[in-house]
N, C-alpha and C positions, 0 to 999 in steps of 0.2 A: 340260391342254387339248394334243390332237395335232396338230403342226405338220405331221406327214407322215402318210400315208395308214394306218388299220390294217390294211386290207386292200382288193385291188381285185378287183373280180369283171367279167366280159367277160360280155355278155350279148345277144340280141338281143330285139327286141318280142314276138317268136313264143316265146319261152320265159323270162319272166321271172321263175321261180318261186325261183329262189337268190336276187335281190334282194329279192322280197316277201318274203322270208323275215326277210330281215336287218331289212327297215323294220321290220317285226311284233315282230321281238327288240326292236330300238331304242327303239320306243315303250313298250313294256312296261318298258323295265329303265333307261330313261335320262331324268332331268328337270334342269329347274338348272343348277347349276355342273357337274354332270354329266352336260351335255348332249351330244348326238351330231348330226353331219350327215353326208350323201351327197352328193357333187358327182355329177352325170350330164353325162359329156362326151362328146359325140356324134360319128359319125364323118361326114365329107364327103363327099358323092360325088365318086369319083376325075373328077380334070377340074376341078372348082368349089373347089378351097382358094382362100380370099382370101389377096391378097396382103399381107405384114404392114404393120400399120399403125406410120408415122412416129412418134416421140417427140410432136411437135408437134399431129401430127391426133388421138393419144388424148387429150391433155391439153385441147385445147380442142374438141373433137367433141362435139355435144350427143346423141350415140349410142352404144351399148356397141357391141363387137364385132360383127363377120359370124355368127360361129358362137358361137352361145349356149351359155351354161353352166346348167343347170339344179341347184337343192338340194333336197333334203329337209330340216327339220331338227327335231328330236324338240322336245317343249314345252318351254317357259321354265321353269314352274312344275307342280306335280302339279295335275293336271287341267285341265290348260293345252292347248292346241292345238297341232299340227304345222305349220310353215309351209312353204312352198313359194315357192319364187323362180326365178326365170328372168332372167339378164343377156340383154339381147338388145342388136341394133343394128338392128328394124325402127321406130324413132320412138316420139313421144309415141302416148298412148292405147291401149294393149295390151289392156285389157279390151275395148274397142271393136270391135279388130280381131278377137279371138278371138270376140266374140260372132257378128260377119259369117260366121265360118266354122264358125259351130253349136259353138263350143269356149266355152259361159259357165260364171260361178260358179253352183254348185248351190246349193239350198235351205242354208243356216245356212253356208257357207262367205264368209267376211269378208275385202274387199279390206283390206291392209295398206298398201300403197304401189304406185304406179304412176308411174314416174318414164322417161323416155327415157333416161337413162345408166346411172342406176343399177339400173332395172328394176322388175318384177312382183312384188309378192310378194302371198301371200295365205294364210290360215289355214283350214284345214277342221276339220273335228269330229271327235274321237280314233275316234269310231264308224263313221267312213267306211273300208271295207275297204282294206288295203294297194296290192292289187293295180287296184283302181279311183283310187286317188291317183295311183299309177304310171303308170296308163293315161291320166287326165287332163293329169300334167306332162309326160309326154313327149309328148303329141298338140300340147299349147300350145306347147311347144320347138319342132315341126317348123312351125307356125303363123307364130309369130314367127322365125324363123332366117329369113336374107338368103338363103343358100346353099342347095341340094338336102341334105339329110341323107338316109344310109342307114335302115337298122331296127338296126345295130348301134350300142353302145353300151359306156360303161368308168364303173363306176360305183366313185367313190373314198370309200371310209367312212370316217369321223375317229369314233373312239371312245374313251371314258376307261381 
């Protein structure tokens, strides 16, 4: 298992072609013990960077960080589904908040977890195109962010 990224890709929401190609490749070639994941780190709008959390606040808070972290994970088993996760600080009932903004789970998508501190995890069918999966993940991350985000991202790829 990779403890540091095997690759880092900077991209914008206007041109995610390089990272969607990586997602398609990882989905086709990694499962189970050879699983892979990609963390998507957003850029915060200038002047809106949150203050660092204190250790006490981080331990006892019922919410995640103000700056969300989105993750795509390859299927855990052959024929399985990729998981999409968002650690966020917007509080409980993330799926309800997303629905209010028109970003709902699509037919065939499953809620795995929706926890205010650990975040939202959904599983999507493998048949969904990587560019659509990425669109949903980044859009949901914008909605759940406590601070305004730009359209710039850093993808950290962890692959065997």
